[in-house]
N, C-alpha and C positions, 0 to 999 in steps of 0.2 A: 507646402506647395506655393510658396510666395514668389513673387517676381524679383524682389530685391532682398538680399541678405545684408544685414548691417553687422560690421565687424568692429568690436570695441576692445582694444587692449586695456587691461586694468591693472594699475599699480598706484595706490593712493594711501594716504595716512589720515585723511580727514573724512569724517562721516558726511553724507549728504551730497558729495560731489557726483557720484554715479547716479544717484536719484534725480539730480537736476538734469543730467544728460538724458536719462530715460524719460523724464517728463516731457522734454522737448521732442522726443521721438513719438510719444503717445499723442502729441498735439499736431502731428503731421496731417495735412489735408489728403495725402496719399497714404493708404493704410495696408497695401498689399506687400507686407514685409515680414521677415523674421529676424531674430537677433542672435548673434554669437558673441558672448563675452568671454574673453580669455583672461583668467586670473593669473597674472605673471608672478606668482608667489608674493602677492601684495601684502604689506604690513597690516592693512585693513582688509579682511577677507571680503570678496565681492558678494558672497552668499548673504552676509548680514545686510547688505544694501538692497537686497531683493525682498526682504521680509514684509515690507509695507505694500507690496504690489498685490493687486487682485489676482485671483486664480487665472482669469482670462489673460491678463498681462503676462503672468509668469509662464503660461503655456507657450508663448511665442519666443521664449528665451531658452537658449542652450548655454549652459555654463561649463566651461572647460578650465580645469586647473592644471598648471604645469610648473616645473622648476623655473626660476627666473632666467629669462633669455633676452630681456630688453624689449623695447617696443617693436622692433623689426621682427624678432623671433616670435613675439606674441601675435602679430598680424599674420605671419606665415602660418601659424597654427590655425588661426581663423580661416584663412584661405584654403587650407587643406581639408576643412570640415564644411565647406559650403555645399548645401544640398544640390543634387543633380538638376533639380527643377529651376533653380535660380538663374535668372537672366543677367542680373547685375549685382555688383558688390558696392556698397557705400561704406566708407570709413568714417568713424567718429571717435576722436580722442575722448577719453572718459571725463575730462574736465571741460570740454566744450559743449555748446548747445547748438541746435539747429533752429533756424527760422521756420515757421509753419509750412512754407511752400517749397522747401529745399528738395525733398524727394519727388514731389509732383513736377517741379520744373525740370529736374534731371531726367526723370522717366519720359516725359513728353519730348524733350529735346533729343534724347538718344534714339527713341523709337521713330520719331518723325523724320529725322535726318540720317538714319541708318549709321549711327556713330557708335563708338565703343569706349570713348574716353571723354570725361566731362569734369569741369571745375566751375564753381561759382565763387563769389568773393566772401571774405571773412571780415568781421568788424571786431575791434578790440580796444583796449585802453592804451595808456601812454607807454607801457612796457612793450607794446606791440607796434610801435610807431614805424619800425622799419618795413612793415608790410604795407603794400599799397593795393588799392582795388583794381579789379579788371577793367573798370571804366577808364582808368589812367592808361592802361595798356591799349585800350581801344583806339587811342589817338595815334597809334603807330601806323606808319605807311603800309598799305596793302591790306589793312583790316577789311574783312567782308562782313557786313551786317546782315544777319539772317532773319531776325525777328525783332519786334519792338517790345512785346509783352509775353514772356519776360524778355529782357534785352539780351539777345543771343548773338555772339560774334564768332568768327573763325579767322585765324591768322596763319598765313602761309609760313612754312618752315618754322613751326613752333619750337622745335628742338634748339635751333640757333637763338631764338628769342629767350628761351629758358636759360641758356648759358650766359647770356648777357646780364641777367638779373632775375633770380627765381623768387623774389619776395612777393610776387602776386599769387603764388600757389600755396595752398595749405591742405594738409592731409584730410581734415574734417570737411573739406569742400569737394572731395574727389569721389566720383562714381565711375566704375569701369565695367565693361562687358565681359562675357564669358571667354571670348578668344584671348583676352589679356589675363584674367585672374586664373585661368587654367594653367598658364605656363610661366608667368613672371612672378618672382619672389623677391623679398627684401634680403639684403646682406646683413644678418644680425651681428656680425663681428664689428660693424661700424656703429655700434650702439650709442656712441657719444657724438657722432657727427655724420651728417650727409647720407644716411641710409635712405631717407625719404627722397632726397634729390635724385639719387641714383635710380630709385624705383620710378620716379616721375619720368626721367629720361628714357628708361627702358620701355615704359608704357607708351610714351609719345612716339618713339621710333617704331614700335610694333603696331600702333593703332592704325586702323583704316581711316579714321576721322576723329579729330579732337575739337570739342566744342567748349566755348567759354561763355559764362553768363555773368553779366555785370551786376545782377541782383545779389544782395547779401544772402548767403545760404547758411552761414554759421556765425556764432558769437564766441569769441575767445573766452575760455574759462580761467579759473585761478587755482587749479589744483597743483599737484607735484609736477614740476618741470625740471628735467635733469640739467638744463642749461643754466638755470638761475644762479646756481652756486659755483659755476665755472667762470673764472676771470683769468687774467694774465698771470696772477700769482697763485692760482689753484694748482695743487698737485696733479689734477686731472687734465690741466690745460695742454700739456705736451701730448698726452694720449689722444685728446680731441683733435689736435692739429695733425697728428700722424694718421688718424682715421680719415680726416678730411683729405689729406694728401692721397691716401689709399683709394678713396672713392674717386677722386679726380684722376688718378692713374688709370682706374678702370674705365672711366668716362673717355679718357684719351684713346683707349683701345676701341671703344664703341664708335668713336667719331674718326677713326683712322683715315677714312676717305674724304674727310671734310676739312681741308687745310685751314679755312677761315675760322673754323671752330676750334681746331687744335691750338691756335695761337692764344685764344681766350683761356682755354683750359690750362695751358702752361703758365700763363700769368697768374692764375689762381694757385697753382702748385708752388710757384716761387713765393707768393705771399704766405702760404702755409709754412714753408721752410723758414722764412724770415721771422714770422711771429713766434714759431717754436724756438728759434735760436735766441731771440730777444728775451723770451721768458726765462731761458736757462742763464743768460747773462745777468738778468735781474736776481736770480738765485745766488749766483756767485757774488754779486755786489752785496747781498745780504748775508754773505758768509755761510751759505748753504750749499751742499753738494749738488751738482747737476745730476739729472737722471741718466747716468751713463748707459745703463743696460738698454733702455728704450732708444736712446740716441744711436747706440751701436746697431740695434735692430733696424732702425730707419736707414742708417748709412749702408747696410748690406743690401737693402732693397733699392736705395736711391743714393748712389754715390754723389750726385749733384749737391746734396746737402753739405758735403765737405767743402765744396767750392763756395757755397753760400756762407759757411762758417768763416772761411778765409776772408771773404769780402767784408763780413761784419767786423772781423778783427782789424783789418786794414782801415776800415772806416772809423773805428774807434780810436786807432792809434795815429791816424793821419793828423798833421798839424792843421 
């Protein structure tokens, strides 16, 4: 009968990662919560990570096991099992930690301001340098400051702001209300790229009110991250760029009546095409076969990639 249900997708190989996340939950100043852990066919079973918990701590946790479906699919399973009494869902990646006031700040902000979508900031190490805090975003024109402690702001047209740069949002900092978690789901087929960004946009577009908190709510962890091993030379890079293009193509449909946002989305789609083609050109240079099957699948959905390929070839051959 908790007010907040915490959804944790779990796929790890190192012991202690989940225990660290759960420890940060137990230290929350707000304690009206229950926990759903979705074991996504993890190499290290989640059950073993729960053995050291007290019976009282274990009673608040429901563990669900499923065949591997990726982080989006695991979060969807969690959302499908949220109890009817829960008012909010808070997401936590299994390798991240929360600061002690994360849930308290979120619950207070959402209830006081009649909102259904909330993020606070995340802090991390050097590998997380591309993320920036919500305090930086607060410098944007049109920002409305709602409270000082915690530092709560509201930004008009958040969807457009997100499209310009989404590096201020993180899944472990997100809390949503029942009107959103009852109907919005992740696209699990985009498991290598952008399923979280698409979910963010869908929630923002459907929310009655979006709140941002400058306070740090989460600390980035060091567990398994599917992106760490994917670079321009990785066999998975083309799939990642195709999934990114697919997510952007879906976003373009969502924003069909917002021409100023369509231009931004199309520029991102062009970048995904170029990065994909450059990666395949690098494979040819190394005397490796391009991934023709996936390129053909991409071209069937997106004939514009053929034009990009011609432009790349002309650029390479031009004097």
